[in-house]
C-alpha positions in Angstrom: 104.9 98.5 119.4 103.1 98.6 116.4 104.2 101.2 113.5 102.6 102.9 110.3 103.4 105.4 108.0 102.3 107.2 105.0 103.7 109.4 102.4 102.7 112.9 101.0 104.7 115.0 98.7 104.1 118.6 97.5 106.3 121.3 95.4 106.8 124.5 97.0 109.6 127.3 96.8 111.8 128.7 99.4 114.9 130.6 101.0 116.6 130.5 104.0 117.5 134.2 104.4 119.3 133.8 107.7 122.2 131.6 105.6 125.1 134.2 104.9 125.8 135.8 101.4 126.9 133.4 99.1 124.9 130.2 100.3 123.0 128.4 97.5 120.3 128.0 99.8 119.9 131.6 100.5 118.8 132.0 97.1 115.3 131.4 95.7 114.6 127.5 94.8 111.9 124.8 94.8 111.7 121.0 96.2 109.5 118.8 95.6 109.0 117.9 99.1 108.2 114.2 100.7 106.6 114.1 104.0 106.4 110.8 105.9 103.7 110.2 108.7 104.5 107.7 111.1 102.2 106.8 113.9 102.5 104.0 116.8 101.1 102.2 119.4 101.2 99.2 121.8 98.0 97.3 120.5 95.5 97.4 117.5 92.6 98.6 117.1 89.4 96.1 116.1 90.1 96.0 112.7 93.5 95.3 113.2 95.1 98.7 112.2 97.2 101.5 114.5 95.0 103.6 112.2 93.1 103.2 108.8 95.6 104.7 106.0 92.3 106.6 104.4 91.8 108.4 108.0 95.2 110.2 107.2 93.7 112.1 104.2 92.9 115.1 105.9 96.3 115.6 106.2 97.3 115.0 102.8 94.3 117.4 102.3 95.8 120.3 104.0 99.4 119.9 102.6 97.5 120.3 99.1 95.8 123.1 100.4 98.5 125.1 102.2 101.6 124.0 101.7 101.7 122.8 97.8 102.8 125.0 95.2 103.3 127.9 97.9 106.3 129.9 98.9 106.9 128.7 102.6 108.4 131.6 103.4 105.0 133.5 103.4 104.1 130.7 105.9 107.1 130.4 108.4 110.1 132.5 109.5 112.7 129.6 108.6 111.5 127.1 106.3 114.0 124.2 106.8 112.9 120.8 106.6 113.2 120.6 110.5 111.0 123.5 111.1 108.4 122.1 108.4 108.3 118.6 110.2 108.0 120.5 113.7 105.1 122.6 112.5 103.8 119.6 110.7 104.1 117.7 113.9 102.5 120.2 116.0 99.4 121.1 113.7 98.4 117.1 113.7 99.3 115.4 117.2 96.2 116.4 119.0 94.0 115.1 116.2 96.3 112.3 115.7 97.1 111.2 119.6 99.3 108.2 118.7 101.4 110.3 116.3 105.3 109.1 116.6 107.0 111.4 113.9 107.1 113.4 110.6 109.9 113.5 108.6 110.4 116.2 105.5 112.8 115.0 102.8 113.7 118.0 100.5 115.9 115.4 98.3 116.5 111.7 98.0 119.3 111.8 100.1 118.4 114.7 102.7 115.7 114.9 105.4 114.3 116.5 108.6 112.3 115.0 111.4 110.9 116.0 114.6 109.2 113.0 116.8 107.7 112.8 119.9 
């Protein structure tokens, strides 16, 4: 199986209001998120690619327009890394049928992932 990946970043705020009072993530705060997109397929296209990296730019454009510098609670009920990864995956898997997984990090040491 061949795999490729591309990384995008965006800054956004959120609150995890479903958490108990006193939990630090219940407070309004922000992150510089990293979104890693991975595509996989058993064979390469005639150009020797899984996908041209430039063909993934619509995902980056959408991230910059719809997520960057937004309050994620305005976009989804429970904006965790796991839910963001799922949202991004299901938004794009029909455009990129060999989309294998989406990983969202809110810090260098934490991430949530949704995979096929």
